[in-house]
N, C-alpha and C positions, 0 to 999 in steps of 0.2 A: 550712454545708458546700455546694458546687456539684459536680455531676456533670458530666461533660465527657468528649466522645468523645477517646480515647488517641491521639496523634500522635506521629511521630517525634521530636519536641521533648521527650516524655515519656520515651521508651525507656531512656534510662540511670538516671533517679530509678527506674522500674519495675523494673528488671532489677536494681537494689540491692535494692528491696523483696521481689524473688521469691527473691533468695538467701538472705533472712532468713526469710521466709514457708516455704520449702522446705526449709530445715535445723533448722525446729521440729517440736514433737511434733505439729502440728496437720494434717499430710501423712504419707502413708506411705513416701513416694519423696523422695531428696534431690533430683531434677532434675539440672539440668546447664546450664552455659553454653549450649551448643548449642540444649538444648530452650527455655530462656529467650527467647533471641534468635529462634527460631522461633516462639514464642507470640508475643510482640510483633510481629515483622513481619507475622503473620498478623491482628493486632487493628488495625494501621495501614494493611494493604494491604486489597485488594478481595475477601478472602476471603469464602464465602460462609457458613463455618463457624464463624469467633471473633469476637466484638465484644468491644473493650476499653476501660474509661473509668478517669479519675483521680479521684481525690477531692480537691479543690481548696478550702484553709481558709487565709485572708489570703495570696492568692497562691503559696502553696506547695504542693505534692503531698505529702498526708497517707495515701493509700491508693491502692488501685487494685481493680477488678473486672474479670472476664473471664466472659463468656458464651458458651457452645457450643450451635449449633442442630441440631435434628433433629426426627424424627417419632416419636409415640409410638403404637404399633400396639394397645398395651394399652391406651390412654387414647382411640386414634381422633382426637388432635388432635398440632399441632405441640408439640415440648418444648424448654424452656430449660433447659440445664444451667447453674449458676451453678458455674463451675470454682474461681475463685478471688475471695476476699475477704479482703484485707489492709488493715490499719489500723494506723500507727504505735503504739506503745504509748502515747504521749502523748494519742493522740486517742480512744481506747478508751472505752465507757462514757459516750459522749456523744449516743447513737442514730444514729449514721451508716450501720451497718449495717443496722439497720432502714429508714433512708432509703433505701440502696440498693435493698434488697429490695422497698420499696413502689414506686420508680421502674421496677425490671424489672417488676414486675406491671402496672404503668399502661401501658409500654411493649408488653407482650406480653399483653393480656387474653384472649385466646382459648387461651393457651398452658399447657400444666402447667408448672410451675417443679418442676426436680430438683436437689438437690445431695448431696454426700457430706459426711460429718463425724465425726473421729474421736471415739469413743465417750467420751474422756478429755478432750475440748474442752467441757468443762461449759457455759462463757460463751456458747459457739457454740450449742451446742443449746438453750440456752436463750432464745436471740436466735432461732433457727429456730423452735422453738414458739410463741413469743410472737407472731411471725408467721403462723401457722397452719400452718408445716410438721409434717406427720405423718410417723411412723417407718413404712417398708415394710420387710416381713421377708424380704428378699432376701439372698443372699450375692450377692458381685460377682465376676466372673471375669474374666479377660484372656487374651489369646494374644499373643505377640510376633511381629511379621509376618517376624521372623529378618534384616531390613533392616539393624537395630541393634542393639546389646544394650540390654535396658531398664535406668535408672539404678539403682543399687544402694539396696535399702530399708534404713531407719535397724535394722532388726534385724539385716541382714549386715556392717554398718559405712558407712563414707562414701566418697564415689569418691576 
């Protein structure tokens, strides 16, 4: 597998994968077309906050990853949030997720790496633990800025 920077040429393939990923039990919200397109646009533009990557096997896109940049005052250093990791079902179990995590760690050796995972996603949990991730004992909270409604969560139904 090759890891490449996401470009506009990859946009539609990535958005199609995002539709599948965000409709799965792996994430809490369903997302929306507007959010998917905004995310990809941030990845392929000069946004200082988000980076996007595609995973290539035999000249085809088999997955993608997105990283958000911040600073952790708790740990006193840059923080890279691994926002999305998605692989086509036919490419899972080949070590590609671990390969991407190693890529991120090598790219940001001074940063703390963080991610969110649904408790029920046992395969992802195993992958993250195998790659040295520990569970933090926090509840995550959010507040919508009021500018646009949040996507409907799985428990509330689909959009």
